[in-house]
Every structure is written in structure tokens, then in C-alpha cells.
C-alpha positions as CSV (number, residue, x, y, z in Angstrom):
1,X,0.0,0.0,0.0
2,X,2.9,2.4,0.8
3,X,4.9,1.5,-2.4
4,X,3.4,4.4,-4.2
5,X,4.9,6.9,-1.7
6,X,8.5,8.0,-1.5
7,X,10.9,6.6,1.1
8,X,10.9,9.6,3.4
9,X,10.6,10.4,7.1
10,X,7.0,11.6,6.4
11,X,6.1,8.2,4.9
12,X,7.4,6.4,8.1
13,X,5.4,8.8,10.3
14,X,2.3,8.3,8.2
15,X,2.5,4.5,8.4
16,X,3.0,4.6,12.2
17,X,-0.1,6.9,12.6
18,X,-2.2,4.6,10.5
19,X,-1.1,1.5,12.4
20,X,-1.8,3.1,15.7
21,X,-5.3,4.2,14.5
22,X,-6.2,0.7,13.3
23,X,-5.0,-1.0,16.4
24,X,-7.3,1.2,18.5
25,X,-10.5,-0.5,17.2
26,X,-12.1,3.0,16.8
27,X,-15.8,3.6,16.2
28,X,-17.8,6.7,15.4
29,X,-20.4,7.9,17.9
30,X,-18.7,6.7,21.1
31,X,-17.7,10.1,22.5
32,X,-14.6,10.9,20.5
33,X,-15.0,12.8,17.2
34,X,-13.5,10.8,14.3
35,X,-13.2,11.4,10.6
36,X,-12.9,8.8,7.9
37,X,-9.6,8.7,6.0
38,X,-8.5,7.0,2.8
39,X,-5.1,5.5,3.5
40,X,-4.2,5.5,-0.2
41,X,-5.9,8.6,-1.6
42,X,-8.6,7.9,-4.2
43,X,-6.9,10.1,-6.8
44,X,-4.0,7.6,-6.6
45,X,-6.2,4.6,-7.1
46,X,-7.4,4.1,-3.5
47,X,-10.8,2.6,-3.1
48,X,-13.6,2.7,-0.5
49,X,-12.8,-0.8,0.6
50,X,-12.6,-1.3,4.4
51,X,-8.9,-2.2,4.1
52,X,-8.2,1.3,2.7
53,X,-10.2,3.1,5.3
54,X,-9.4,4.2,8.9
55,X,-10.8,6.6,11.5
56,X,-8.6,9.5,12.6
57,X,-9.2,12.3,15.1
58,X,-9.6,15.8,13.6
59,X,-6.0,16.7,14.4
60,X,-4.6,13.4,13.2
61,X,-6.5,13.8,9.9
62,X,-5.0,17.2,9.4
63,X,-1.6,15.9,10.2
64,X,-2.0,12.9,7.8
65,X,-2.7,15.2,4.9
66,X,0.2,17.4,5.9
67,X,2.4,14.3,5.6
68,X,0.8,13.2,2.3
69,X,1.8,16.5,0.7
70,X,5.4,15.5,1.2
71,X,5.1,11.8,0.5
72,X,4.3,12.2,-3.2
73,X,6.8,13.4,-5.8
74,X,5.0,12.5,-9.0
75,X,2.8,15.0,-10.7
76,X,-0.1,15.6,-10.9
77,X,-0.6,13.7,-7.6
78,X,1.6,16.0,-5.6
79,X,-0.5,19.0,-6.5
80,X,-3.7,17.1,-5.8
81,X,-2.4,16.2,-2.3
82,X,-1.7,19.9,-1.6
83,X,-5.1,21.0,-3.0
84,X,-6.8,18.3,-0.8
85,X,-5.0,19.7,2.2
86,X,-6.1,23.3,1.4
87,X,-9.7,22.2,0.8
88,X,-9.7,20.3,4.1
89,X,-8.5,23.4,6.0
90,X,-10.6,26.1,4.3
91,X,-13.4,24.4,2.4
92,X,-15.6,22.8,5.1
93,X,-16.7,24.7,8.1
94,X,-18.9,21.8,9.4
95,X,-16.0,19.6,10.3
96,X,-14.6,20.0,13.8
97,X,-10.9,20.2,12.8
98,X,-8.8,22.1,15.4
99,X,-5.2,21.5,14.5
100,X,-2.3,23.7,15.3
101,X,-1.7,27.2,13.9
102,X,1.7,26.1,12.5
103,X,-0.1,23.5,10.4
104,X,-2.1,26.3,8.8
105,X,1.0,28.4,8.0
106,X,2.8,25.4,6.4
107,X,-0.3,24.4,4.5
108,X,-0.7,27.9,3.1
109,X,2.9,28.0,2.0
110,X,2.7,24.6,0.3
111,X,-0.5,25.6,-1.5
112,X,1.1,28.8,-2.7
113,X,4.1,26.9,-4.0
114,X,1.9,24.3,-5.7
115,X,-0.3,27.0,-7.4
116,X,2.8,28.9,-8.6
117,X,4.3,25.8,-10.1
118,X,1.0,24.7,-11.7
119,X,0.5,28.2,-13.3
120,X,4.1,28.5,-14.5
121,X,4.3,29.2,-18.2
122,X,0.5,29.2,-18.6
123,X,-1.2,32.2,-20.3
124,X,-4.8,33.0,-19.6
125,X,-7.1,33.3,-22.6
126,X,-9.1,36.5,-23.1
127,X,-12.2,34.6,-22.2
128,X,-10.6,33.4,-18.9
129,X,-9.5,37.0,-18.1
130,X,-13.0,38.2,-18.8
131,X,-14.5,35.6,-16.5
132,X,-12.1,36.5,-13.7
133,X,-13.0,40.1,-14.1
134,X,-16.7,39.5,-14.1
135,X,-16.4,37.3,-11.0
136,X,-14.6,40.1,-9.1
137,X,-16.7,42.9,-10.4
138,X,-19.2,44.0,-7.8
139,X,-17.3,42.4,-5.0
140,X,-18.1,44.7,-2.1
141,X,-16.2,42.8,0.6
142,X,-13.9,45.8,1.4
143,X,-16.3,48.5,0.3
144,X,-16.5,51.2,3.0
145,X,-13.8,49.4,5.0
146,X,-10.2,50.4,5.6
147,X,-7.2,48.3,6.7
148,X,-6.1,48.7,10.3
149,X,-2.8,50.4,11.1
150,X,-1.5,47.0,12.2
151,X,-2.5,45.4,8.8
152,X,-1.0,48.3,6.9
153,X,2.3,47.9,8.8
154,X,2.4,44.2,8.1
155,X,1.7,44.8,4.4
156,X,4.5,47.4,4.3
157,X,6.9,45.1,6.1
158,X,6.3,42.3,3.5
159,X,7.0,44.6,0.6
160,X,9.9,46.5,2.2
161,X,13.2,46.0,0.3
162,X,11.6,44.1,-2.5
163,X,12.2,45.6,-6.0
164,X,10.5,44.4,-9.1
165,X,12.8,42.8,-11.7
166,X,13.3,44.4,-15.1
167,X,11.2,41.6,-16.5
168,X,8.3,42.4,-14.1
169,X,8.6,46.1,-15.0
170,X,8.5,45.3,-18.7
171,X,5.4,43.1,-18.2
172,X,3.6,45.8,-16.1
173,X,4.4,48.4,-18.7
174,X,3.2,46.2,-21.6
175,X,-0.1,45.5,-19.7
176,X,-0.8,49.2,-19.2
177,X,0.2,50.3,-22.7
178,X,-2.6,51.7,-24.7
179,X,-5.0,51.7,-21.7
180,X,-6.4,55.0,-20.5
181,X,-8.5,55.3,-17.3
182,X,-12.1,56.2,-17.8
183,X,-13.4,59.6,-16.7
184,X,-15.1,57.9,-13.8
185,X,-11.9,56.3,-12.6
186,X,-10.0,59.7,-13.0
187,X,-12.7,61.4,-11.0
188,X,-12.4,58.8,-8.2
189,X,-8.6,59.1,-8.1
190,X,-8.9,62.8,-8.1
191,X,-11.4,62.8,-5.2
192,X,-9.3,60.3,-3.2
193,X,-6.2,62.5,-3.4
194,X,-7.9,65.9,-3.1
195,X,-6.8,67.8,0.0
196,X,-4.1,65.2,0.9
197,X,-0.6,66.6,1.7
198,X,2.5,64.6,1.6
199,X,4.4,64.4,4.8
200,X,8.0,65.6,5.1
201,X,9.1,62.0,5.4
202,X,7.4,61.0,2.2
203,X,8.8,64.0,0.4
204,X,12.3,63.1,1.6
205,X,11.9,59.5,0.4
206,X,10.7,60.7,-3.0
207,X,13.6,63.0,-3.3
208,X,16.1,60.3,-2.3
209,X,14.6,57.9,-4.8
210,X,15.1,60.4,-7.7
211,X,18.5,61.6,-6.6
212,X,21.2,60.8,-9.2
213,X,18.7,59.8,-11.8
214,X,18.7,61.7,-15.1
215,X,15.4,62.2,-16.7
216,X,15.2,61.6,-20.5
217,X,14.4,64.8,-22.5
218,X,10.7,64.9,-23.3
219,X,9.7,64.6,-26.9
220,X,7.7,67.3,-28.6
221,X,4.7,65.0,-28.7
222,X,5.0,64.3,-25.0
223,X,5.2,68.0,-24.2
224,X,2.1,68.6,-26.3
225,X,0.2,65.9,-24.4
226,X,1.3,67.4,-21.0
227,X,0.2,70.9,-22.2
228,X,-3.2,69.6,-23.4
229,X,-3.7,67.6,-20.2
230,X,-3.2,70.8,-18.1
231,X,-5.2,73.1,-20.3
232,X,-8.3,75.0,-19.2
233,X,-10.6,73.2,-16.8
234,X,-8.0,70.4,-16.3
235,X,-5.5,72.8,-14.8
236,X,-5.4,72.9,-11.0
237,X,-5.1,76.7,-11.3
238,X,-8.2,77.1,-13.5
239,X,-10.1,80.1,-12.3
240,X,-12.9,80.6,-14.8
241,X,-13.9,81.4,-18.4
242,X,-13.0,84.3,-20.6
243,X,-16.0,85.7,-22.5
244,X,-15.2,87.7,-25.7
245,X,-17.4,88.8,-28.6
246,X,-16.3,85.5,-30.4
247,X,-17.4,83.1,-27.6
248,X,-16.6,81.7,-24.2
249,X,-13.2,80.1,-23.6
250,X,-11.4,78.3,-20.8
251,X,-8.0,79.8,-21.6
252,X,-6.7,83.1,-22.9
253,X,-4.9,81.3,-25.7
254,X,-8.1,79.8,-27.0
255,X,-9.8,83.2,-26.9
256,X,-6.9,84.8,-28.7
257,X,-7.0,82.2,-31.5
258,X,-10.8,82.9,-31.9
259,X,-10.1,86.6,-32.3
260,X,-7.9,86.1,-35.4
261,X,-5.0,88.2,-34.0
262,X,-7.2,91.3,-33.3
263,X,-6.6,91.0,-29.5
264,X,-3.4,90.1,-27.6
265,X,-3.3,88.0,-24.4
266,X,-2.8,91.0,-22.2
267,X,-5.7,92.8,-23.8
268,X,-8.1,89.9,-23.4
269,X,-7.1,89.5,-19.7
270,X,-7.5,93.2,-19.0
271,X,-10.8,93.6,-20.9
272,X,-12.5,90.5,-19.4
273,X,-11.3,91.0,-15.8
274,X,-12.1,94.7,-15.8
275,X,-15.4,94.4,-17.7
276,X,-17.1,97.0,-15.5
277,X,-14.6,99.7,-16.3
278,X,-15.1,102.4,-18.9
279,X,-13.2,102.3,-22.2
280,X,-10.8,105.2,-22.3
281,X,-9.5,107.0,-25.3
282,X,-6.0,105.5,-24.6
283,X,-7.4,102.0,-24.6
284,X,-9.3,102.6,-27.8
285,X,-6.1,103.9,-29.5
286,X,-4.0,100.9,-28.4
287,X,-6.6,98.2,-29.4
288,X,-6.9,97.2,-33.0
289,X,-10.2,95.4,-32.2
290,X,-11.8,98.4,-30.5
291,X,-10.9,100.6,-33.5
292,X,-12.7,98.2,-35.8
293,X,-15.9,98.9,-33.7
294,X,-15.6,102.7,-34.0
295,X,-15.1,105.7,-31.6
296,X,-18.6,105.3,-30.2
297,X,-17.2,102.6,-27.8
298,X,-15.3,105.3,-25.8
299,X,-17.0,105.9,-22.5
300,X,-18.8,102.6,-22.5
301,X,-17.8,99.6,-20.4
302,X,-16.0,96.6,-21.8
303,X,-19.0,94.5,-20.8
304,X,-21.1,96.6,-23.2
305,X,-19.0,95.5,-26.2
306,X,-19.0,91.8,-25.2
307,X,-16.1,91.2,-22.7
308,X,-16.5,89.6,-19.2
309,X,-15.1,86.9,-17.0
310,X,-17.1,84.0,-15.6
311,X,-15.5,82.6,-12.4
312,X,-15.4,78.8,-12.0
């Protein structure tokens, strides 16, 4: 029966545990809680015959499956032993399994290693990714909740000192390439960071991380993207709209372009922000646009001829 297992210390301990259990003439329903155990797992050809079954206490059963995970070297049986252990510990809340906390830590590590090995080299199909996304979408487990300071400290300690490899960085970059966050996501990110100020410690860390690094010169296209991203309503300094006879604009440059060169940036700013002031003869003489309207504008306000500023 034990010929299908490796010749290890775990196999010897397992055999001793099974012999001890079978000598005890155990029966269910006589005070002690027992669980039925297949000596040779069914996935490896074990049957439901009486010769392949024994009764173990909850802790013995957990220990037996801990040993089985190290008694099998051949795949896919090794993975199956680990998955069976994981299912035993987390998949059935009805069983009265107590065990020891160290068992859980070891089982969790073994399960992680088995999953990592099983997934190595595998690529998920688009359909599989869509299914995973759909399964997670709408998960409200953490909605409205925040991690405790203790949990945050543990998460930070786990990640401390770990740097992603160049390969990982390349994969992350490739995964994000061509993807742009939706307006809804941008709004959420903006709202989450609004009003937050970085601590002196954070600023010092950011400064230290950048020290000695030379930034690549930005391309013309990149500069244009940055300029467009910070233009008008998107700019954190945005104060309001410039209203000129040719329309309503978020920036002075847009208003100037609409005026076909008849008004300079400084003139637009002055006329719009001082719309309640009277047009003097000096202002009339200096402005090409006002001269196109005629001398009747002198003595009227800038608002009378179509200039004003609408605060945000």
C-alpha cells in the first residue's frame, strides 16, 4: 500500500499513525470525534474498501494530509495532495478540525508553491480573463472598509526592500500600454487624493529615490500631451472662463485664436477681468479690435462690447 509513496521520514510517520489508529478499534459515535480517511488517496487509485479506510481524530486527519503532501513526488498527484489539504482546512466549516496554527502556516505556504508551479508558463485566454474580471466585479467585501494600522504595517513590512525585476517592470508596462483610465476612474482618483498633503518623510523618500537619476528629455509630442492635459478646466489653477465677442473660452490662448489676432493675451485678460470699467481713449487707440468697432465705444464699459469673466 505504501509502495506508491516516496521513502521519506514523512512516509514512516504516516505509516506509524495509520497502524496506531487501526489497532485502537475505533468507532464513530462513542464520545470521540473521528473522521474517515482513505489511507491510499482515491486520486492515486485508492478505493472505498474497508482495508483502505481508517478513523482519525480531527487533528490526526489534518496531520495525515500534511504528511501526504510531502510523501508524493510525482505530478499531478503532488498538486492534488496539496489542494486536498487546502480544501480540508478552508473548504468545510462543518468539520470540527482544530489542528495547530503552525499547520495552517505550512499548508498555506505549500498551497502557494503548488499553485505557482501549476501556473508557470500558462497564459490566460481573453475569455478566462473576462470571466475572472466578471467574478470580481461588484465584490463589495472591502467597500467602505479600511485596513487597520497593524495590517498596513504588516503589508508594508512584507514589501519593504523588494524591488520588481526588469522583466516584471516590462510586463507591467506592456499590460498598461494603450490603456487609459475612464473619466469615472479619473474622478475617483482625483477625489481620493484631493486635499491630501505629503508628509516631510514622504517628500524626503521621493527626493532620495530620484537623486542621481537623469530624466530623459521629453519629446515634442510628449510636451504637447502634457500641455493639453493641463489646459483649461483640467488645470489645477483654473479660475474661470474668458468671454469675448467671439465666444466663451477656458484659456486666454483659446480666446486669442478665436479673435484672429485682433486681440493680444494681455488685452483679453484686461478687458475680461475689468469688464465694468469704462473704455478710455488711450485703450481705444491701443486696441486694433476696438478701433474696428468705431469711436462710439469710448466711454462705454468693456461688458457693453462683449467682454466679461465668468469665475469657476
